[in-house]
Steps between C-alpha positions, in 0.01 A plus 500: 500500500656830394498826696201646309297184558585514870387863522177414317436211737560715809279775357219251437531351849499845663190602301328180607595566861366854482170359376496248786571778752220708350251213520602422859479868589150535358372198690676609818347847481157352443510261792671733748341834418162415360260336745259415221733361236364277228602137541425456129750772409758353738451156345541645151823673607628185668440312175704754305768496768516119487536497123766773502692332783504170311637669187762681704613194697514292182729758335723506807516121531532417132732780387652724768601240755610246240729754331620647827600164646660392173711817488597469866612139452702585188683765704559256784282698742321336791131461417377369836359833625335574167348152487372548855351835403324335205368227728361760739304655214352163413382473863348849485330413173352187660370704796338748264335218305353364825369848584346536152341156527344584837360829369392383156142625511298796624345304788837405648608865501171632639450227761856526633564869433718575805705183448530582129625849583756364745625225267510732200710749696749223583518388136548858384777573751684181415483554126590870507800425724607223263466726196710768668768246595522361148519842340779611732685168476457265208391762246796727577740205493353375172515847342872526583593169337 
């Protein structure tokens, strides 16, 4: 992968992440600041978020991480921390999928609204922290190589 392709990949991933942040932010604002939010709208946004997250994670797993690890190994660099970081994201992804499965319809959101709000806040915090860590770590490292 040449330098221009790397920059294009990072640009695409950052744009996807910005969209994910925006979707999470909208839902968060609805459930924390709007006592009468629409569970239907939240469900619609969660569906979009789920689809966008899948596309993003697939691009990371199938392109970014594959190329990153390959380049690190060619240069004789230790990949253990990077592989651990990738594994952590797979765990986060699994947790998010469980959350999305629990709250897959309007009734589950409405019936368990306070639990939904609490669990969504945890998912949001975890994912935003992870995004920030990747952008300040892996993306900067990748961009320099």
